[in-house]
ROKOLSE-302287 format. One record per residue: z, y negated, x negated of N, C-alpha, C in turn; residue in one letter. Coordinates in steps of 0.05 Angstrom, whole numbers, padded with zeros to 5 digits, always signed. Atoms other than C-alpha are relative to their C-alpha. Example, Ala and Ser with C-alpha at 12.3 -4.5 7.8 and 13.67 -1.06 7.14 Angstrom:
% residues 2
+00000+00024-00018+00156+00090-00246+00000-00024-00018A
-00001+00024+00016+00143+00021-00273+00014-00022+00015S
***
This chain:
% residues 94
-00025-00013-00008+02762-02545-01310-00003+00004+00031M
-00001-00006-00028+02770-02511-01243+00020-00015+00016L
-00020+00013-00016+02804-02547-01187+00005+00015+00026K
-00007-00014-00024+02841-02509-01134+00021-00015+00016M
-00018+00014-00017+02876-02539-01075+00015+00019+00019T
-00018-00016-00018+02932-02512-01030-00015+00002+00028R
+00010-00003-00028+02909-02483-00964+00020+00018+00015T
-00019-00014-00016+02943-02443-00908-00007+00031-00001T
+00004-00031-00003+02953-02368-00898-00020+00005+00022R
+00020-00003-00022+02912-02375-00833-00027-00003-00011E
+00025+00004+00011+02853-02403-00869-00008+00021-00018R
+00006-00023+00019+02857-02353-00925-00008+00026+00015F
+00006-00024-00016+02858-02296-00874-00027-00003+00015N
+00024+00005-00016+02803-02327-00832-00024+00002-00017E
+00024-00001+00018+02756-02335-00891-00003+00029-00011M
+00004-00027+00010+02771-02264-00914-00014+00016+00022Y
+00010-00018-00023+02753-02235-00844-00027-00011+00010E
+00025+00011-00013+02693-02281-00828-00026+00013-00011I
+00024-00014+00013+02643-02250-00877+00011+00018-00021L
-00011-00017+00020+02649-02194-00925+00005-00015-00027P
-00006+00015+00026+02684-02222-00988-00014+00014-00023P
+00008-00011+00027+02657-02212-01058+00021-00003-00021T
-00019+00000+00022+02693-02198-01120+00030-00001+00007E
-00028-00002-00009+02757-02182-01084+00017+00013-00021W
-00018-00012+00021+02814-02170-01133+00029-00002+00012V
-00030+00000-00007+02887-02150-01117+00014+00011-00025H
-00014-00007+00026+02929-02149-01179+00029-00008+00001F
-00028+00005-00001+03005-02143-01175+00005-00018+00025Y
-00006+00017-00021+03027-02202-01133-00020-00023+00004S
+00021+00020-00004+02961-02240-01133-00024+00013+00013S
+00024-00008-00013+02895-02235-01096-00020-00020+00001E
+00021+00020-00002+02829-02269-01099-00025+00013+00010S
+00026-00008-00010+02761-02265-01067-00018-00026+00000F
+00020+00023-00002+02698-02307-01062-00017+00006+00025K
+00017-00004-00024+02655-02319-01001-00026+00010-00011M
+00025-00013+00009+02589-02281-01003-00022-00021+00001C
+00020+00021-00001+02550-02344-00984+00005-00021-00021E
-00003+00021+00019+02537-02395-01039+00005-00026+00013R
-00003+00028-00009+02563-02465-01032-00023-00018-00010Y
+00026+00012+00010+02508-02491-01078-00015+00022-00015T
+00013-00021+00015+02459-02455-01120+00015+00017-00018E
-00015-00014+00019+02509-02438-01173+00030+00000+00004D
-00029+00000-00005+02576-02444-01138+00007+00015+00025T
-00010-00013-00024+02617-02407-01087+00028-00011+00007V
-00028+00006-00008+02682-02419-01048+00017+00023-00008R
-00018-00020+00007+02740-02379-01076+00027-00005+00013A
-00027+00000-00011+02808-02363-01047+00018+00018-00017F
-00022-00014+00017+02873-02342-01083+00026+00000+00017V
-00029-00002-00009+02940-02316-01058+00016+00004-00025R
-00018-00005+00023+02996-02323-01109+00026+00006+00011L
-00027-00009-00010+03060-02286-01097-00003+00020+00021G
+00002-00021-00019+03076-02227-01053+00002-00010+00028P
+00002+00010-00030+03055-02241-00980+00024+00009+00016E
-00023-00010-00016+03112-02198-00953+00026-00016-00004S
-00025+00015+00006+03164-02244-00985+00002-00026+00015S
+00000+00026-00012+03144-02305-00947-00002-00022-00020G
+00001+00020+00023+03138-02341-01015-00028-00005-00011L
+00026+00002+00010+03065-02333-01024-00013-00028+00005A
+00014+00025-00005+03021-02394-01034-00030+00006+00000S
+00028-00004-00005+02947-02399-01015-00017-00023-00010F
+00016+00023+00015+02893-02438-01053-00031+00007+00005W
+00029-00003+00002+02818-02450-01050-00012-00022-00014E
+00015+00018+00015+02766-02484-01088-00030+00009-00004G
+00027-00005+00006+02692-02489-01106-00001+00006-00028I
+00001-00009+00027+02678-02450-01169-00027+00011-00009V
+00025-00013+00006+02620-02427-01210-00002+00030+00006P
+00003-00027-00005+02591-02361-01193+00008+00017-00027I
-00008-00017+00025+02620-02307-01241+00030-00007-00009G
-00027+00007+00009+02689-02341-01246+00018+00024+00006T
-00018-00025-00002+02740-02284-01258+00026-00007+00012R
-00027+00002-00013+02807-02272-01225+00020-00014-00018H
-00019+00013+00018+02846-02293-01285-00006-00031-00002K
+00006+00027+00002+02809-02359-01289+00009-00015+00025A
-00009+00013-00027+02824-02373-01215+00030-00003-00001L
-00030+00004+00001+02899-02359-01227+00007-00020-00021L
-00005+00022+00018+02897-02404-01288-00002-00027+00014D
+00004+00026-00014+02869-02460-01244+00021-00003+00020A
-00023+00004-00019+02922-02449-01192+00026-00009-00015V
-00022+00009+00015+02976-02452-01244-00002-00029-00011H
+00004+00027+00009+02946-02515-01272+00004-00021+00023A
-00004+00016-00024+02946-02545-01202+00028-00002+00007S
-00029-00001-00006+03018-02527-01191+00015-00018-00021I
-00013+00016+00021+03038-02558-01258-00007-00031+00002L
+00007+00028-00003+02999-02623-01246+00016-00011+00024A
-00015+00009-00023+03032-02628-01177+00030-00005-00008S
-00029+00005+00008+03101-02620-01207+00003-00024-00019M
-00002+00022+00019+03087-02670-01262-00005-00028+00015Q
+00005+00023-00015+03059-02720-01210+00026-00007+00016A
-00022+00006-00016+03122-02713-01167+00023-00008-00018S
-00021+00009+00019+03167-02722-01228-00003-00029-00007T
+00004+00030+00006+03133-02789-01244+00008-00018+00023K
-00007+00017-00022+03143-02814-01174+00030-00003+00005T
-00030+00001-00002+03217-02798-01176+00014-00020-00019E
-00013+00016+00019+03229-02842-01236-00009-00029+00004H
***
């Protein structure tokens, strides 16, 4: 299972501008890209924006993923991270 962690808008933008991104996808209110440099032989660092940036409600995510991971799989991993975080906070409230 892919693990994505929350990051900042500034880091997302910095990584987008530092090197040419690969596999950049902009689809409705989401966006993802991967760094062109490999993290290991078969992994890369990926970044995701979820939600419209202009609304101020966008969240930003990053993770180390296998090469070839598709945009939808990245979004699924972000949604799983959000759900896990919500479940963890619910447990601590009880």
